[in-house]
GUFITOR-74712 format. One record per residue (C-alpha): residue in one letter; residue number from 1; z, x, y. Coordinates in Angstrom, 2 decimals, decimal comma, m for minus. Example, Ala and Ser with C-alpha at 12.3 -4.5 7.8 and 13.67 -1.06 7.14 Angstrom:
BEGIN
r a&k 1&Z 7,80&X 12,30&Y m4,50 .
r s&k 2&Z 7,14&X 13,67&Y m1,06 .
//
This chain:
BEGIN
r m&k 1&Z 5,39&X 17,17&Y m21,97 .
r h&k 2&Z 3,97&X 14,27&Y m24,59 .
r q&k 3&Z 3,52&X 10,78&Y m23,58 .
r p&k 4&Z 6,10&X 8,85&Y m26,01 .
r a&k 5&Z 4,54&X 7,36&Y m28,39 .
r e&k 6&Z 5,63&X 3,76&Y m27,48 .
r p&k 7&Z 3,33&X 2,27&Y m25,05 .
r y&k 8&Z 4,12&X 1,13&Y m21,81 .
r k&k 9&Z 4,97&X m2,47&Y m21,75 .
r r&k 10&Z 6,21&X m5,19&Y m18,77 .
r n&k 11&Z 7,50&X m8,76&Y m19,05 .
r l&k 12&Z 9,71&X m9,52&Y m16,26 .
r p&k 13&Z 8,90&X m9,01&Y m12,51 .
r l&k 14&Z 10,89&X m6,27&Y m10,37 .
r r&k 15&Z 14,18&X m6,65&Y m8,86 .
r c&k 16&Z 15,14&X m4,38&Y m6,19 .
r s&k 17&Z 17,60&X m3,90&Y m3,63 .
r v&k 18&Z 18,00&X m1,03&Y m0,78 .
r t&k 19&Z 20,75&X 0,42&Y 1,32 .
r r&k 20&Z 19,04&X 0,58&Y 4,48 .
r a&k 21&Z 15,80&X 0,61&Y 6,10 .
r l&k 22&Z 14,49&X 4,21&Y 5,27 .
r s&k 23&Z 15,01&X 2,66&Y 1,61 .
r a&k 24&Z 12,61&X m0,30&Y 2,25 .
r q&k 25&Z 10,05&X 2,54&Y 3,43 .
r i&k 26&Z 10,36&X 4,62&Y 0,35 .
r l&k 27&Z 10,62&X 1,34&Y m1,43 .
r a&k 28&Z 6,97&X 0,74&Y m0,75 .
r l&k 29&Z 5,36&X 3,13&Y m2,71 .
r l&k 30&Z 6,72&X 1,97&Y m5,69 .
r l&k 31&Z 4,46&X 0,81&Y m7,57 .
r s&k 32&Z 3,97&X m1,32&Y m11,45 .
r f&k 33&Z 7,04&X m0,62&Y m12,51 .
r s&k 34&Z 7,69&X m1,58&Y m16,60 .
r t&k 35&Z 10,72&X m4,07&Y m16,27 .
r l&k 36&Z 12,29&X m3,75&Y m20,58 .
r a&k 37&Z 15,60&X m1,78&Y m19,98 .
r l&k 38&Z 18,81&X m4,13&Y m18,68 .
r y&k 39&Z 20,33&X m1,30&Y m16,76 .
r h&k 40&Z 20,31&X m0,62&Y m13,33 .
r p&k 41&Z 19,49&X 2,79&Y m12,58 .
r f&k 42&Z 19,20&X 4,36&Y m9,18 .
r l&k 43&Z 16,41&X 6,93&Y m8,01 .
r a&k 44&Z 15,96&X 9,08&Y m4,78 .
r f&k 45&Z 13,26&X 11,49&Y m3,84 .
r s&k 46&Z 13,16&X 13,63&Y m0,90 .
r q&k 47&Z 11,97&X 17,69&Y 0,44 .
r t&k 48&Z 15,95&X 18,66&Y 0,75 .
r a&k 49&Z 19,39&X 17,89&Y m0,30 .
r q&k 50&Z 19,60&X 14,22&Y m1,57 .
r s&k 51&Z 21,22&X 12,15&Y 1,04 .
r s&k 52&Z 23,50&X 8,95&Y m1,26 .
r d&k 53&Z 22,51&X 7,05&Y 1,40 .
r d&k 54&Z 18,35&X 7,14&Y 0,88 .
r v&k 55&Z 18,58&X 5,71&Y m2,50 .
r v&k 56&Z 16,77&X 2,88&Y m4,26 .
r r&k 57&Z 17,91&X 0,16&Y m6,61 .
r v&k 58&Z 15,52&X m0,68&Y m9,77 .
r t&k 59&Z 15,05&X m1,63&Y m13,03 .
r t&k 60&Z 12,56&X m0,10&Y m15,32 .
r d&k 61&Z 11,46&X 2,01&Y m18,03 .
r l&k 62&Z 8,73&X 4,35&Y m16,52 .
r l&k 63&Z 9,38&X 4,54&Y m12,55 .
r l&k 64&Z 5,80&X 5,30&Y m11,05 .
r f&k 65&Z 5,40&X 6,64&Y m7,44 .
r p&k 66&Z 2,12&X 6,51&Y m5,20 .
r i&k 67&Z 1,98&X 10,67&Y m4,10 .
r r&k 68&Z m1,20&X 12,16&Y m2,11 .
r i&k 69&Z m2,45&X 15,53&Y m3,30 .
r r&k 70&Z m4,34&X 18,19&Y m0,95 .
r d&k 71&Z m4,54&X 21,60&Y m0,99 .
r k&k 72&Z m4,50&X 23,85&Y 2,02 .
r h&k 73&Z m7,09&X 23,18&Y 3,99 .
r g&k 74&Z m6,17&X 19,33&Y 4,03 .
r k&k 75&Z m8,81&X 18,32&Y 1,67 .
r t&k 76&Z m8,30&X 15,92&Y m1,29 .
r i&k 77&Z m8,28&X 17,02&Y m5,01 .
r a&k 78&Z m9,58&X 15,45&Y m7,98 .
r g&k 79&Z m8,70&X 15,65&Y m11,90 .
r l&k 80&Z m4,82&X 16,91&Y m11,88 .
r t&k 81&Z m3,52&X 15,73&Y m14,59 .
r e&k 82&Z 0,90&X 16,36&Y m16,04 .
r r&k 83&Z m0,32&X 20,26&Y m17,37 .
r d&k 84&Z m0,53&X 20,90&Y m13,35 .
r m&k 85&Z 2,85&X 20,27&Y m12,76 .
r t&k 86&Z 5,85&X 21,87&Y m13,27 .
r i&k 87&Z 9,59&X 20,11&Y m13,41 .
r n&k 88&Z 12,85&X 21,48&Y m13,00 .
r d&k 89&Z 14,96&X 19,57&Y m15,11 .
r k&k 90&Z 18,28&X 21,11&Y m16,22 .
r d&k 91&Z 19,83&X 18,00&Y m17,16 .
r h&k 92&Z 17,17&X 17,48&Y m19,29 .
r v&k 93&Z 17,06&X 13,28&Y m18,02 .
r i&k 94&Z 12,92&X 13,29&Y m17,87 .
r s&k 95&Z 11,58&X 12,31&Y m21,24 .
r a&k 96&Z 8,04&X 13,03&Y m19,46 .
r l&k 97&Z 5,62&X 13,14&Y m16,78 .
r h&k 98&Z 2,93&X 10,60&Y m16,16 .
r v&k 99&Z m0,08&X 11,62&Y m13,88 .
r s&k 100&Z m2,93&X 9,67&Y m13,26 .
r a&k 101&Z m5,73&X 8,66&Y m10,70 .
r g&k 102&Z m4,33&X 5,88&Y m8,13 .
r a&k 103&Z m7,16&X 3,88&Y m7,51 .
r e&k 104&Z m9,80&X 3,28&Y m10,17 .
r r&k 105&Z m9,15&X m0,18&Y m10,05 .
r v&k 106&Z m8,37&X m2,31&Y m7,21 .
r a&k 107&Z m7,45&X m5,88&Y m6,51 .
r l&k 108&Z m8,13&X m6,30&Y m3,03 .
r v&k 109&Z m8,01&X m9,34&Y m0,66 .
r f&k 110&Z m9,57&X m9,20&Y 2,83 .
r a&k 111&Z m7,03&X m11,33&Y 5,67 .
r l&k 112&Z m9,47&X m12,60&Y 8,40 .
r d&k 113&Z m8,00&X m13,06&Y 11,83 .
r q&k 114&Z m10,35&X m16,20&Y 12,92 .
r s&k 115&Z m9,70&X m16,09&Y 16,60 .
r g&k 116&Z m12,83&X m16,69&Y 18,95 .
r s&k 117&Z m12,99&X m13,02&Y 20,03 .
r l&k 118&Z m12,68&X m11,45&Y 16,66 .
r r&k 119&Z m15,89&X m13,91&Y 14,70 .
r e&k 120&Z m19,03&X m12,12&Y 15,32 .
r i&k 121&Z m17,39&X m8,67&Y 15,25 .
r i&k 122&Z m16,22&X m9,70&Y 11,49 .
r s&k 123&Z m19,34&X m11,12&Y 10,66 .
r n&k 124&Z m21,26&X m8,03&Y 11,23 .
r q&k 125&Z m18,65&X m6,47&Y 8,97 .
r q&k 126&Z m19,36&X m8,01&Y 5,92 .
r e&k 127&Z m21,59&X m5,31&Y 4,54 .
r a&k 128&Z m19,47&X m2,24&Y 5,66 .
r a&k 129&Z m16,49&X m4,17&Y 4,14 .
r l&k 130&Z m18,29&X m5,32&Y 0,22 .
r a&k 131&Z m19,98&X m1,44&Y 0,00 .
r l&k 132&Z m16,08&X m0,56&Y 0,01 .
r f&k 133&Z m15,16&X m2,92&Y m3,12 .
r q&k 134&Z m18,24&X m2,14&Y m5,23 .
r r&k 135&Z m17,19&X 1,62&Y m5,18 .
r f&k 136&Z m14,24&X 1,37&Y m7,08 .
r n&k 137&Z m14,26&X 0,63&Y m10,60 .
r e&k 138&Z m16,23&X m2,71&Y m12,19 .
r r&k 139&Z m12,77&X m4,44&Y m13,21 .
r s&k 140&Z m12,40&X m4,41&Y m9,56 .
r r&k 141&Z m11,42&X m7,73&Y m8,09 .
r v&k 142&Z m11,56&X m8,96&Y m4,30 .
r a&k 143&Z m10,76&X m12,20&Y m2,58 .
r v&k 144&Z m10,86&X m13,28&Y 1,13 .
r v&k 145&Z m7,63&X m15,10&Y 3,36 .
r r&k 146&Z m8,68&X m16,22&Y 6,53 .
r f&k 147&Z m6,09&X m17,31&Y 9,52 .
r s&k 148&Z m5,66&X m19,04&Y 12,84 .
r e&k 149&Z m3,14&X m21,22&Y 13,21 .
r s&k 150&Z m2,24&X m21,57&Y 9,02 .
r p&k 151&Z m3,96&X m19,29&Y 6,16 .
r s&k 152&Z m6,28&X m20,15&Y 3,17 .
r l&k 153&Z m8,04&X m18,79&Y 0,59 .
r v&k 154&Z m11,96&X m19,13&Y 0,88 .
r s&k 155&Z m13,16&X m16,68&Y m1,82 .
r p&k 156&Z m11,22&X m16,59&Y m4,71 .
r f&k 157&Z m10,58&X m13,17&Y m6,71 .
r g&k 158&Z m13,73&X m12,56&Y m8,31 .
r r&k 159&Z m15,94&X m9,56&Y m8,76 .
r d&k 160&Z m18,98&X m11,07&Y m7,23 .
r t&k 161&Z m19,51&X m10,49&Y m4,27 .
r t&k 162&Z m21,51&X m13,40&Y m2,93 .
r t&k 163&Z m18,75&X m15,96&Y m2,72 .
r a&k 164&Z m16,84&X m13,07&Y m0,57 .
r r&k 165&Z m19,53&X m12,48&Y 1,45 .
r s&k 166&Z m20,26&X m15,71&Y 3,03 .
r a&k 167&Z m16,69&X m16,32&Y 3,85 .
r f&k 168&Z m17,03&X m13,08&Y 6,44 .
r k&k 169&Z m18,76&X m16,33&Y 8,21 .
r f&k 170&Z m16,88&X m18,70&Y 10,14 .
r p&k 171&Z m17,12&X m21,00&Y 12,85 .
r p&k 172&Z m14,75&X m19,41&Y 15,96 .
r g&k 173&Z m11,50&X m21,52&Y 16,77 .
r i&k 174&Z m11,12&X m23,39&Y 19,45 .
r n&k 175&Z m7,56&X m23,57&Y 20,94 .
r q&k 176&Z m6,05&X m22,78&Y 18,21 .
r r&k 177&Z m2,94&X m20,12&Y 18,28 .
r t&k 178&Z m3,01&X m17,39&Y 15,68 .
r a&k 179&Z m0,15&X m16,71&Y 12,56 .
r i&k 180&Z m0,52&X m13,27&Y 11,67 .
r f&k 181&Z 1,86&X m12,69&Y 9,81 .
r d&k 182&Z 1,97&X m16,18&Y 8,09 .
r g&k 183&Z m1,81&X m14,89&Y 7,21 .
r a&k 184&Z m0,39&X m11,75&Y 5,77 .
r d&k 185&Z 2,30&X m13,28&Y 3,90 .
r y&k 186&Z m0,39&X m15,62&Y 2,13 .
r a&k 187&Z m2,94&X m12,51&Y 1,56 .
r i&k 188&Z 0,08&X m10,95&Y m0,69 .
r r&k 189&Z 1,09&X m13,95&Y m2,31 .
r t&k 190&Z m2,47&X m14,60&Y m3,65 .
r f&k 191&Z m1,71&X m11,60&Y m5,83 .
r d&k 192&Z 0,55&X m13,82&Y m7,76 .
r n&k 193&Z m1,79&X m15,12&Y m10,57 .
r l&k 194&Z m2,70&X m12,41&Y m11,45 .
r q&k 195&Z m1,75&X m10,40&Y m14,79 .
r p&k 196&Z 0,35&X m7,21&Y m14,23 .
r d&k 197&Z m1,57&X m4,05&Y m14,40 .
r r&k 198&Z 0,34&X m1,29&Y m13,75 .
r a&k 199&Z m3,19&X 0,41&Y m13,55 .
r e&k 200&Z m4,89&X m1,75&Y m10,99 .
r r&k 201&Z m3,62&X m0,87&Y m7,20 .
r r&k 202&Z m2,99&X m3,65&Y m4,72 .
r i&k 203&Z m4,37&X m3,87&Y m1,66 .
r v&k 204&Z m4,84&X m5,95&Y 1,53 .
r i&k 205&Z m6,58&X m5,05&Y 4,17 .
r l&k 206&Z m6,33&X m7,20&Y 7,54 .
r i&k 207&Z m8,18&X m7,17&Y 10,43 .
r s&k 208&Z m6,98&X m8,65&Y 13,55 .
r d&k 209&Z m6,69&X m8,26&Y 17,18 .
r g&k 210&Z m2,39&X m7,98&Y 16,48 .
r l&k 211&Z m1,97&X m11,21&Y 18,38 .
r d&k 212&Z 0,29&X m13,25&Y 17,12 .
r n&k 213&Z 1,65&X m16,83&Y 19,07 .
r a&k 214&Z 2,35&X m19,13&Y 16,00 .
r s&k 215&Z 3,88&X m17,08&Y 12,78 .
r t&k 216&Z 7,03&X m18,95&Y 11,19 .
r i&k 217&Z 7,62&X m15,73&Y 9,19 .
r k&k 218&Z 9,01&X m12,55&Y 11,02 .
r a&k 219&Z 7,03&X m9,02&Y 9,46 .
r d&k 220&Z 10,20&X m7,46&Y 8,43 .
r r&k 221&Z 9,68&X m10,22&Y 5,32 .
r v&k 222&Z 6,83&X m9,84&Y 5,34 .
r i&k 223&Z 7,24&X m5,92&Y 4,39 .
r d&k 224&Z 9,35&X m7,49&Y 2,31 .
r n&k 225&Z 7,38&X m9,12&Y 0,26 .
r a&k 226&Z 4,48&X m6,88&Y 0,13 .
r v&k 227&Z 7,24&X m4,10&Y m1,10 .
r d&k 228&Z 8,42&X m6,23&Y m4,09 .
r k&k 229&Z 5,02&X m7,60&Y m4,93 .
r h&k 230&Z 3,55&X m3,85&Y m5,05 .
r v&k 231&Z 1,12&X m4,55&Y m2,41 .
r s&k 232&Z m0,46&X m2,30&Y 0,37 .
r i&k 233&Z m1,71&X m3,49&Y 3,84 .
r y&k 234&Z m4,14&X m1,40&Y 5,33 .
r v&k 235&Z m4,60&X m2,76&Y 9,40 .
r i&k 236&Z m7,47&X m2,66&Y 11,20 .
r h&k 237&Z m7,04&X m3,46&Y 14,95 .
r l&k 238&Z m9,48&X m4,76&Y 16,75 .
r p&k 239&Z m7,57&X m4,88&Y 20,24 .
r l&k 240&Z m8,14&X m6,69&Y 23,27 .
r f&k 241&Z m7,20&X m5,41&Y 26,69 .
r e&k 242&Z m5,50&X m6,70&Y 29,83 .
r p&k 243&Z m5,80&X m5,55&Y 33,48 .
r r&k 244&Z m2,51&X m2,76&Y 33,79 .
r e&k 245&Z m1,79&X m0,56&Y 36,83 .
r g&k 246&Z m5,22&X m0,96&Y 38,30 .
r h&k 247&Z m7,08&X m0,54&Y 35,27 .
r l&k 248&Z m7,67&X m2,54&Y 31,72 .
r a&k 249&Z m5,67&X m0,97&Y 28,93 .
r v&k 250&Z m5,23&X m2,11&Y 25,35 .
r r&k 251&Z m3,19&X m5,03&Y 25,29 .
r p&k 252&Z 0,12&X m4,54&Y 23,24 .
r p&k 253&Z 0,08&X m6,30&Y 19,42 .
r a&k 254&Z 3,01&X m8,23&Y 18,00 .
r k&k 255&Z 6,49&X m6,56&Y 17,82 .
r g&k 256&Z 6,04&X m5,18&Y 13,77 .
r f&k 257&Z 2,24&X m5,33&Y 13,08 .
r r&k 258&Z 1,61&X m1,94&Y 13,22 .
r d&k 259&Z 4,67&X m1,70&Y 10,72 .
r l&k 260&Z 2,57&X m3,86&Y 8,22 .
r a&k 261&Z 0,87&X m0,94&Y 7,10 .
r e&k 262&Z 3,28&X 1,72&Y 7,69 .
r k&k 263&Z 5,48&X 0,13&Y 5,76 .
r t&k 264&Z 4,08&X m0,14&Y 2,31 .
r g&k 265&Z 2,06&X 2,19&Y 1,52 .
r g&k 266&Z m0,63&X 1,40&Y 3,72 .
r k&k 267&Z m2,41&X 2,57&Y 7,13 .
r y&k 268&Z m2,98&X 1,66&Y 10,32 .
r f&k 269&Z m6,26&X 1,88&Y 12,33 .
r l&k 270&Z m7,26&X 1,39&Y 16,38 .
r v&k 271&Z m10,47&X 0,46&Y 16,02 .
r g&k 272&Z m12,54&X 0,31&Y 19,37 .
r n&k 273&Z m12,66&X 0,93&Y 23,73 .
r l&k 274&Z m13,24&X m1,43&Y 26,15 .
r d&k 275&Z m17,44&X m0,78&Y 26,21 .
r s&k 276&Z m17,30&X m2,14&Y 22,26 .
r t&k 277&Z m15,30&X m5,23&Y 23,64 .
r l&k 278&Z m17,59&X m6,09&Y 26,45 .
r s&k 279&Z m20,53&X m6,01&Y 23,75 .
r p&k 280&Z m19,06&X m5,94&Y 20,31 .
r s&k 281&Z m21,92&X m6,97&Y 18,34 .
r t&k 282&Z m23,74&X m3,27&Y 19,10 .
r n&k 283&Z m20,70&X m0,79&Y 20,00 .
r i&k 284&Z m18,18&X m2,01&Y 16,52 .
r d&k 285&Z m18,74&X m0,41&Y 13,42 .
r l&k 286&Z m16,58&X m0,39&Y 10,79 .
r t&k 287&Z m18,04&X 1,61&Y 8,42 .
r p&k 288&Z m16,23&X 5,11&Y 8,96 .
r v&k 289&Z m12,63&X 3,15&Y 8,70 .
r f&k 290&Z m13,63&X 1,32&Y 5,38 .
r q&k 291&Z m14,37&X 4,99&Y 4,42 .
r a&k 292&Z m11,26&X 6,31&Y 5,45 .
r i&k 293&Z m9,67&X 3,69&Y 3,54 .
r e&k 294&Z m11,67&X 4,84&Y m0,04 .
r e&k 295&Z m10,31&X 8,18&Y 1,08 .
r d&k 296&Z m6,98&X 8,03&Y 1,26 .
r l&k 297&Z m6,74&X 5,83&Y m2,27 .
r r&k 298&Z m8,50&X 7,94&Y m3,65 .
r s&k 299&Z m6,80&X 10,99&Y m3,12 .
r q&k 300&Z m3,85&X 9,32&Y m3,99 .
r y&k 301&Z m2,67&X 9,56&Y m7,46 .
r l&k 302&Z 0,11&X 8,06&Y m9,30 .
r l&k 303&Z 3,31&X 10,30&Y m10,75 .
r g&k 304&Z 5,43&X 8,53&Y m12,95 .
r f&k 305&Z 9,02&X 9,81&Y m14,94 .
r y&k 306&Z 9,97&X 8,36&Y m18,50 .
r l&k 307&Z 13,93&X 8,58&Y m18,54 .
r a&k 308&Z 15,94&X 10,14&Y m21,25 .
r a&k 309&Z 19,15&X 8,48&Y m22,77 .
r e&k 310&Z 20,37&X 12,07&Y m21,03 .
r a&k 311&Z 19,74&X 10,18&Y m17,53 .
r r&k 312&Z 22,20&X 7,04&Y m18,46 .
r d&k 313&Z 25,42&X 8,28&Y m18,44 .
r g&k 314&Z 26,61&X 7,10&Y m14,85 .
r r&k 315&Z 26,35&X 10,49&Y m13,25 .
r r&k 316&Z 23,15&X 11,09&Y m10,75 .
r h&k 317&Z 20,83&X 13,81&Y m12,01 .
r s&k 318&Z 18,92&X 15,59&Y m9,76 .
r f&k 319&Z 15,18&X 17,39&Y m10,50 .
r s&k 320&Z 11,62&X 18,60&Y m8,73 .
r v&k 321&Z 8,04&X 18,80&Y m9,31 .
r s&k 322&Z 6,07&X 21,10&Y m7,89 .
r l&k 323&Z 2,42&X 22,11&Y m7,97 .
r p&k 324&Z 0,81&X 25,23&Y m8,14 .
r p&k 325&Z 0,42&X 27,56&Y m4,79 .
r g&k 326&Z m1,91&X 26,28&Y m2,50 .
r v&k 327&Z m1,52&X 22,61&Y m3,35 .
r e&k 328&Z 0,74&X 20,31&Y m1,60 .
r y&k 329&Z 1,89&X 16,29&Y m2,12 .
r s&k 330&Z 2,85&X 13,63&Y m0,17 .
r v&k 331&Z 5,49&X 10,75&Y m1,23 .
r g&k 332&Z 6,51&X 8,46&Y 0,82 .
r k&k 333&Z 7,28&X 9,28&Y 4,37 .
r l&k 334&Z 8,27&X 12,63&Y 3,80 .
r g&k 335&Z 5,01&X 14,50&Y 4,67 .
r y&k 336&Z 3,23&X 17,37&Y 2,14 .
r s&k 337&Z 5,35&X 20,00&Y 0,53 .
r r&k 338&Z 4,20&X 22,14&Y m2,09 .
r q&k 339&Z 7,25&X 20,81&Y m3,75 .
r h&k 340&Z 9,66&X 17,36&Y m3,80 .
r n&k 341&Z 13,67&X 17,03&Y m5,06 .
r f&k 342&Z 14,36&X 13,72&Y m7,05 .
r s&k 343&Z 17,45&X 12,49&Y m8,08 .
r v&k 344&Z 18,31&X 9,29&Y m10,55 .
r n&k 345&Z 21,96&X 7,74&Y m11,48 .
r l&k 346&Z 21,96&X 5,51&Y m13,66 .
r p&k 347&Z 25,11&X 3,96&Y m15,35 .
r a&k 348&Z 26,64&X 4,61&Y m18,37 .
r q&k 349&Z 26,00&X 2,28&Y m21,65 .
//
């Protein structure tokens, strides 16, 4: 299939609603939609038959999904194009496919918990963290937010890492409470002043001990805001420990802390053990975590569908996209499969 002659445009914010909680998880993986059309299409996807409940409502010309692709050995694959995709579209509702690498350029916010227990650990990670950012396209940009009882932007978006590097060093918070969810939501809102760019992935890397005792906003609302603004959150959990049944165990994080990653298209990392907690300056190194985040981002593609006029007839149309033998991809929370099924339902014009 060929790309349409008309260039991709955007001039309005995305507005969307979902029919149940699972759809919110699916919607978390919708990125960078064009919004010129005035209709309200429904799009859903699955590995099996569609459920009428698993529906996402969007306003869009081009539907884009981040997908992860791997071979039968679990290795990521580079260089795939539309020619590698086979579409089964008997109703001819898709005019063209769009496939592109999903993380050539990033806008990245580090959201740092200023809890006294984490100050030394975070300060020691500045070089590893910024090395992750510098491995992306030269048009990428980075910002740093810190939070305790309230959040603040200590390093605005930019390419120069000098200010961002210094933002990783901060005085310990004394007798301060911690508002993780307020901090995460603030980090998401830092993207509001950036120009929309469908080629740019928007990422928050949240580093925290997971203990929230001051937030005014709930995790579900943060997740909804991230979904609406197409921001994926990667959570790095540096746990505290507590006595439990005669030994020290990880203190459970605030409810919804892990969901910040798992429901926005990011990933959750639990880092450290009791030994590293007792001697954080020598035993905690987040380099492998940042490398895992980079690998995860680079393993993703953007799979897009341009909708044809035939889709706008008020009926549900199903189609599927498959990869060559030995190659599989995941969409949302549905896991890996060589083929995924999609459906679209647009009001008649």
